[in-house]
C-alpha positions in Angstrom: 193.9 78.6 69.5 196.0 78.4 72.6 195.0 75.4 74.8 194.6 77.6 77.9 192.7 80.5 76.3 189.2 81.0 74.9 188.4 82.5 71.5 189.0 86.1 72.6 192.5 85.2 73.9 191.6 85.3 77.5 192.7 82.8 80.1 189.9 80.9 81.9 188.6 83.0 84.8 190.1 86.2 83.4 187.8 89.1 83.9 186.7 91.3 80.9 187.7 94.5 82.8 191.3 93.6 83.7 193.1 96.9 83.7 195.8 95.7 81.2 193.3 94.4 78.8 190.7 97.1 78.6 187.1 97.5 79.8 184.2 96.2 77.8 182.3 98.9 75.8 178.6 99.6 75.6 176.4 96.8 74.4 176.2 96.9 70.6 173.2 98.7 69.5 172.5 100.0 73.1 172.8 103.4 74.4 176.0 104.7 75.8 176.3 104.5 79.5 176.0 107.9 81.2 174.4 109.5 84.0 170.9 110.9 83.3 168.9 113.4 85.2 170.2 115.8 87.8 171.7 115.1 91.2 172.1 118.8 91.9 175.3 119.1 89.9 176.1 122.1 87.8 178.4 122.2 84.8 182.1 122.7 85.6 182.2 126.2 84.2 179.6 127.2 86.8 181.9 125.9 89.6 184.6 128.2 88.2 182.2 131.2 88.0 180.7 130.6 91.4 184.2 130.3 93.1 185.4 133.5 91.5 182.1 135.4 92.3 182.2 134.4 95.9 185.9 135.2 96.3 185.2 138.7 94.9 183.1 139.2 98.0 185.7 137.9 100.5 188.5 135.3 101.0 187.2 131.9 101.9 188.2 128.3 102.7 187.2 125.4 100.4 184.6 124.1 102.8 183.2 127.7 103.2 182.9 128.0 99.4 180.9 124.7 99.3 178.5 125.8 102.0 178.0 129.3 100.6 177.3 127.9 97.1 174.7 125.5 98.7 173.0 128.3 100.6 173.0 130.8 97.6 171.4 128.0 95.3 168.8 127.3 97.9 170.2 123.8 98.5 169.7 122.8 94.8 173.5 122.5 94.3 176.1 121.4 96.8 179.4 120.9 95.0 181.6 118.2 96.3 185.2 118.6 97.4 186.1 116.8 94.1 184.6 119.8 92.2 185.8 122.7 94.4 189.4 121.8 95.2 190.5 121.0 91.6 188.9 124.3 90.5 190.8 126.2 93.2 194.1 124.5 92.0 193.3 125.5 88.4 192.6 129.0 89.4 195.8 129.2 91.3 197.8 127.8 88.4 196.3 130.6 86.2 197.2 133.2 88.8 193.6 134.3 89.6 193.7 133.2 93.2 196.4 132.7 95.8 196.2 130.0 98.5 197.7 130.7 102.0 197.7 128.7 105.2 195.5 130.2 107.8 195.0 128.3 111.2 195.8 125.0 109.6 193.4 125.5 106.7 193.9 126.9 103.3 192.5 130.4 102.7 191.8 131.2 99.0 192.0 134.9 98.2 191.4 136.5 94.7 194.5 138.1 93.1 194.4 141.3 91.1 194.3 139.3 87.9 191.4 137.4 89.5 189.5 140.6 90.3 190.0 141.8 86.7 188.7 138.4 85.5 185.5 138.8 87.7 184.9 142.4 86.4 185.3 141.3 82.9 183.3 138.2 83.0 180.6 139.1 85.6 178.1 140.4 82.9 178.6 137.6 80.5 178.4 134.7 83.1 175.1 133.1 83.8 174.2 133.2 87.4 175.8 130.0 88.7 173.5 130.0 91.8 170.1 130.1 89.8 169.9 126.5 88.9 168.2 125.3 85.7 165.7 127.2 83.7 162.3 127.1 85.4 163.7 125.0 88.3 161.5 126.9 90.8 158.3 125.9 89.1 159.1 122.2 88.7 158.2 119.6 91.4 161.0 118.2 93.5 160.9 114.6 92.3 164.0 113.6 94.0 162.7 115.0 97.4 159.4 113.2 96.8 161.2 110.0 96.1 163.4 110.2 99.1 160.4 110.2 101.3 159.0 107.1 99.9 161.2 104.5 101.5 160.2 105.6 105.1 156.5 105.3 104.3 156.9 101.9 102.7 159.0 100.7 105.7 156.5 102.0 108.2 153.6 100.3 106.2 155.6 96.9 105.9 156.4 97.1 109.6 153.2 98.2 111.3 150.5 97.9 108.6 147.9 95.2 108.3 148.0 92.6 105.6 145.3 94.6 103.7 147.4 97.8 104.0 150.6 96.0 102.8 148.6 94.6 99.8 147.2 98.0 98.9 150.7 99.6 99.3 152.1 97.0 96.9 149.2 97.8 94.4 149.9 101.5 94.7 153.7 101.0 94.1 153.2 98.7 91.1 150.6 101.1 89.6 152.8 104.2 90.2 155.8 102.5 88.5 153.6 101.4 85.5 152.1 105.0 85.2 155.6 106.6 85.3 156.7 104.4 82.4 153.5 105.1 80.5 154.1 108.9 81.1 157.5 108.5 79.3 156.0 106.4 76.5 153.0 108.8 75.9 154.5 112.1 76.8 153.3 114.7 79.4 149.9 114.0 80.8 147.6 116.2 82.9 147.4 115.0 86.6 144.5 112.6 87.2 144.3 111.5 83.5 
């Protein structure tokens, strides 16, 4: 063993995730690290379908595409520039759209090949603006969660000691009940 290296061959103080030495993987036996749940994102294929369908109606700028997708999906999905602009570039490379400068902004227009692609695919594509199956009947958990910090902040700032203690009990009980819900499966409200 080298006198200035540990058992894994690293220098003292060398970080595990140094770019030239790789990143540590998932903990052995643990789940892989990936994002769970939904943050309003749609699969990449849906971005492509949404862009093509909107451009079939009229030429648009990238920002216009993002805003229109958000409006059509009822706010459930707002694609980021990191989703829209690479999709536009890919469609341009495939010859399905053309991008021209218009008043300092890039205007995206469907080409004849793009119109043909839309006509062929329109019936087979799922509606990219519809959201998940049954999304309209599900409660908006994210929206409910986003309202919680304001209420907690107000109680901690203006509430009495008894109100703050009751709020702490409610939050602890809610967290416990949510984990129990996952452990036991779906329960009826009030059970």
